C-alpha positions as MATLAB code, in Angstrom:
seq = 'MSFSINGKELPPIAVGTWAWGSGANGSKIVFGSKSDPQTLRESFDIAYESGFTLFDTAAVYGMGNAEKLLAEFTDGKDFIFSDKYTPMKKFSPELLDKMYDESISRFNGRIPDIYWLHQPKYIEDTLPFLCQMQKDGKIGSIGVSNFNFAQLQTANDIVKKHGCTIVGVQNHFSLIHRVSDKNGVLEWCKNNNAVFFAYMVLEQGALTGKFKSKKKMPFFSRRGFAYNKHLKKLEPLFEQLDNIGKKHGLTVSQTATAYAVSKGTLPIVGITKPYQAKELTKTASEKLSNEEILQLETLADEIGVKVKAGWE';
ca = [
      89.770  117.866  121.405;
      93.089  117.526  123.217;
      94.219  114.780  125.567;
      96.912  114.542  128.215;
      98.339  111.859  130.517;
     100.680  112.419  133.435;
     100.731  116.098  132.520;
     101.946  115.329  128.986;
      99.903  116.596  126.055;
      99.180  113.779  123.592;
      99.167  114.078  119.811;
      95.722  113.489  118.258;
      96.847  110.164  116.750;
      99.122  107.454  118.194;
     101.457  105.429  116.002;
     100.845  101.713  116.344;
     103.612   99.122  116.096;
     101.624   95.851  115.892;
     102.743   95.308  112.248;
     106.380   95.818  113.227;
     106.467   92.450  114.936;
     107.195   88.996  113.612;
     106.141   85.434  114.297;
     102.599   84.417  115.264;
     101.547   87.980  116.115;
     103.688   89.677  113.474;
     103.322   91.284  110.074;
     103.620   88.168  107.870;
     101.074   86.026  109.704;
      98.585   88.778  110.556;
      98.895   91.121  107.571;
     100.385   88.938  104.871;
     103.490   90.982  104.245;
     106.862   91.492  105.894;
     108.052   94.851  107.129;
     111.687   95.714  106.567;
     113.469   97.755  109.318;
     114.740  100.401  106.917;
     111.286  101.292  105.606;
     109.942  101.262  109.154;
     112.663  103.630  110.212;
     111.876  106.024  107.381;
     108.192  105.861  108.332;
     109.011  106.483  112.001;
     111.180  109.496  111.180;
     108.422  111.123  109.107;
     105.828  110.582  111.832;
     108.089  111.749  114.638;
     109.243  114.881  112.793;
     105.597  115.677  112.056;
     104.813  115.711  115.816;
     103.377  112.220  116.212;
     105.505  111.272  119.247;
     103.094  108.863  120.949;
     103.801  105.212  120.199;
     101.800  102.154  121.191;
     103.498   98.776  121.504;
     103.361   95.483  123.388;
     105.719   92.700  124.282;
     103.533   90.264  122.344;
     103.965   92.160  119.089;
     106.538   89.805  117.650;
     107.527   88.651  121.187;
     109.614   91.779  121.725;
     110.583   92.531  118.132;
     108.323   95.598  117.820;
     109.607   96.916  121.159;
     113.214   96.461  120.007;
     112.617   98.386  116.804;
     110.754  101.168  118.649;
     113.544  101.419  121.246;
     116.113  101.689  118.492;
     114.188  104.322  116.627;
     113.429  106.482  119.717;
     116.909  106.225  121.209;
     117.943  109.702  122.400;
     114.547  111.211  121.491;
     111.765  112.706  123.582;
     108.705  110.557  123.137;
     105.626  109.146  124.854;
     104.887  105.469  124.746;
     102.361  102.984  125.979;
     103.185   99.330  126.576;
     101.186   96.315  127.615;
     101.166   93.427  130.009;
      99.342   90.519  128.384;
      98.094   88.036  131.040;
      98.906   84.389  130.535;
      97.027   81.310  131.791;
      97.121   82.400  135.387;
      98.157   85.402  137.420;
     101.825   85.323  138.425;
     103.573   88.296  140.010;
     106.905   86.759  139.029;
     105.889   86.456  135.376;
     104.459   89.951  135.302;
     107.702   91.316  136.738;
     109.687   89.302  134.259;
     107.706   90.498  131.276;
     107.888   94.090  132.507;
     111.649   93.882  133.141;
     112.258   92.476  129.685;
     110.228   95.257  128.077;
     111.930   97.997  130.038;
     115.363   96.634  129.397;
     114.780   97.074  125.687;
     114.154  100.783  126.359;
     117.225  101.154  128.605;
     115.104  101.662  131.679;
     112.654  104.137  130.171;
     109.295  103.489  131.882;
     106.059  103.476  129.954;
     103.847  106.539  130.289;
     100.871  104.226  130.325;
     100.955  100.479  131.015;
      97.944   98.458  129.929;
      96.332   95.372  131.218;
      95.915   93.887  127.767;
      92.995   91.576  128.564;
      90.246   91.507  131.263;
      91.772   88.526  133.034;
      92.649   88.065  136.710;
      91.794   91.777  137.258;
      91.352   91.370  141.018;
      94.960   90.283  141.317;
      96.606   92.136  138.467;
      95.259   95.659  138.938;
      96.302   96.042  142.613;
      99.778   94.842  141.488;
      99.878   97.492  138.753;
      98.793  100.104  141.264;
     101.775   99.193  143.425;
     104.013   99.373  140.380;
     102.742  102.874  139.729;
     103.341  103.956  143.324;
     106.853  102.520  143.100;
     107.533  104.637  140.012;
     107.830  101.649  137.667;
     105.021  102.820  135.373;
     103.527  106.223  134.684;
      99.838  105.301  134.767;
      97.362  102.438  134.305;
      95.098  101.632  131.397;
      92.843   98.725  130.519;
      92.318   97.197  127.055;
      89.549   95.074  125.567;
      87.241   95.749  128.573;
      83.455   95.993  128.245;
      81.452   98.426  130.372;
      80.827   96.074  133.306;
      84.483   95.017  133.390;
      85.544   98.636  133.190;
      83.355   99.546  136.162;
      84.827   96.651  138.175;
      88.340   97.648  137.235;
      87.723  101.246  138.145;
      86.387  100.212  141.610;
      89.490   98.083  142.206;
      92.064  100.742  141.356;
      90.208  103.407  143.325;
      90.434  101.232  146.433;
      94.198  101.219  145.970;
      94.451  104.969  145.386;
      94.912  104.843  141.595;
      92.918  105.821  138.577;
      92.369  104.404  135.087;
      93.657  107.021  132.659;
      92.761  105.208  129.454;
      90.763  102.499  127.719;
      92.099  100.885  124.581;
      89.423   99.033  122.599;
      88.659   97.985  119.038;
      86.729  100.854  117.507;
      85.943  101.723  113.885;
      83.079  102.807  111.645;
      81.868   99.201  111.462;
      82.779   98.247  115.052;
      81.179  100.781  117.425;
      80.573   98.504  120.429;
      82.331  100.836  122.885;
      80.115  103.735  121.677;
      76.934  101.702  122.117;
      77.747  100.017  125.442;
      78.784  103.163  127.339;
      82.582  102.746  127.457;
      83.303  105.770  125.284;
      80.876  107.905  127.279;
      82.490  106.676  130.517;
      85.854  107.822  129.290;
      84.487  111.274  128.423;
      82.933  111.581  131.901;
      85.934  110.288  133.847;
      88.791  112.220  132.212;
      90.107  109.025  130.591;
      91.456  108.788  127.055;
      89.734  106.345  124.747;
      92.428  104.836  122.504;
      90.787  103.364  119.384;
      92.652  100.475  117.725;
      91.819   98.886  114.376;
      90.137  102.053  113.136;
      90.978  100.888  109.618;
      90.088   97.261  110.304;
      93.543   96.065  109.320;
      93.241   97.802  105.946;
      89.625   96.780  105.172;
      88.475  100.441  105.479;
      91.213  101.957  103.356;
      89.512  101.340  100.011;
      92.697   99.687   98.828;
      91.130   96.210   98.956;
      87.937   95.344   97.147;
      86.144   92.263   95.865;
      88.453   92.128   92.839;
      91.609   93.032   94.758;
      91.569   91.102   97.988;
      93.911   91.044  100.958;
      96.656   88.361  101.025;
      94.833   85.036  101.262;
      97.307   83.394  103.619;
      96.974   85.981  106.349;
      94.737   86.409  109.377;
      93.256   89.624  107.980;
      92.565   88.026  104.619;
      90.653   85.233  106.311;
      88.683   87.735  108.385;
      87.843   90.411  105.801;
      88.006   89.150  102.192;
      84.531   87.690  102.429;
      83.117   91.089  103.375;
      84.847   93.360  100.863;
      82.092   93.239   98.236;
      79.499   94.235  100.826;
      81.671   97.093  102.095;
      82.149   98.758   98.684;
      79.211  101.215   99.101;
      80.824  102.367  102.357;
      84.100  102.955  100.487;
      82.176  105.149   98.015;
      80.601  107.170  100.846;
      83.947  107.560  102.564;
      85.411  108.737   99.317;
      82.647  111.205   98.634;
      82.831  112.773  102.101;
      86.618  112.627  102.094;
      86.854  114.671   98.881;
      85.103  117.561  100.609;
      87.950  117.613  103.123;
      90.790  116.684  100.842;
      91.078  113.276  102.450;
      91.565  109.753  101.155;
      89.242  106.868  102.092;
      91.561  105.704  104.864;
      92.108  109.261  106.138;
      88.325  109.787  106.282;
      87.821  106.530  108.219;
      90.435  107.728  110.711;
      89.067  111.275  110.846;
      85.719  109.699  111.759;
      87.317  108.161  114.828;
      88.938  111.449  115.779;
      85.618  113.275  115.317;
      83.971  110.796  117.707;
      86.272  111.924  120.480;
      88.736  109.035  120.396;
      92.521  108.937  120.021;
      93.066  106.535  117.132;
      96.093  104.225  117.025;
      97.168  104.026  113.407;
      99.663  101.435  112.363;
     102.240  102.698  109.904;
     104.739  100.649  107.946;
     105.337  102.868  104.908;
     106.386  106.497  104.523;
     103.220  107.568  102.675;
     101.139  106.351  105.653;
     103.153  108.505  107.992;
     102.793  111.547  105.699;
      98.998  111.148  105.768;
      98.760  111.541  109.561;
      98.987  115.319  109.674;
      96.019  116.028  107.404;
      94.026  113.283  109.040;
      94.480  114.691  112.532;
      93.528  118.223  111.526;
      90.233  117.449  109.813;
      86.924  116.957  111.633;
      83.779  115.523  110.100;
      80.436  117.203  110.676;
      77.676  115.625  112.721;
      75.723  115.127  109.503;
      78.654  113.352  107.826;
      79.098  111.149  110.851;
      75.418  110.211  110.848;
      75.536  109.439  107.154;
      78.503  107.074  107.582;
      77.073  105.357  110.658;
      73.655  104.862  109.011;
      75.156  103.267  105.921;
      77.505  101.107  108.043;
      74.533   99.851  110.021;
      72.570   99.093  106.849;
      75.490   97.139  105.428;
      75.773   95.222  108.676;
      79.348   93.904  108.371;
      80.737   92.993  111.758;
      84.187   91.489  112.349;
      85.110   90.547  115.880;
      88.729   89.737  116.583;
      89.495   86.335  118.139;
      90.693   87.812  121.436;
      87.579   89.921  122.033;
];
């Protein structure tokens, strides 16, 4: 399955930059480890040279730090990127403009191919404003993130009234978090020529097989707090992912990502190390069978682990 936005063909996997940030929403607090710029640059270069030229970022990822690094790495290169406006306590055109201007200045005026409303807040005010921004040539297209089906329908009605369309939905989606598949959002995207961007397909590392009951995530991290208590229960799923993956020459993490690709989504995979970037090519080219998908989903449902992020 191939996707395109604004006439640009998209790679089958997007590179996520959440873990490139610092501070409250950065790598140390969320993931329990710091990312050094040189390693990130090496990882970026490998991904880019392998054809993964779509990058997802946000101003709140380290309060601009992830954007700064991405802008530095992509300087002079042909790339596609998505950026986000994260609504604050109330709708403010001035604040939206300010946040947008700060983001764009980091990229020397390069406009985002897709600009997301990061949360379903103040949509009656924000979406018409984003439509005008698109008409003014300040953004390429509009997407919505963390929207359920009813919110998506409302958002779609609003933008249509203003002569715009929603070209993408970016939601939490993984083998153990299939809410958007069950509530109709994924199907809506397929029926409305919109791209479903799946974030947290690896559940912040919990579906990589790297962490288990005897080798937990960093304790003083948000992901450690969320997932360590579930790792023992997830071990049968790691075994199933490993068994299916071996048939395709995939690792556990690659198989979990290939599952998302096979479901018709465009996964956003965070990379901070070169080996993770090298794994993208094989991951993107492999598709799981319907039988393998059913086996994984059945086991995931039997295990019953569900982790909902705080912002959802």
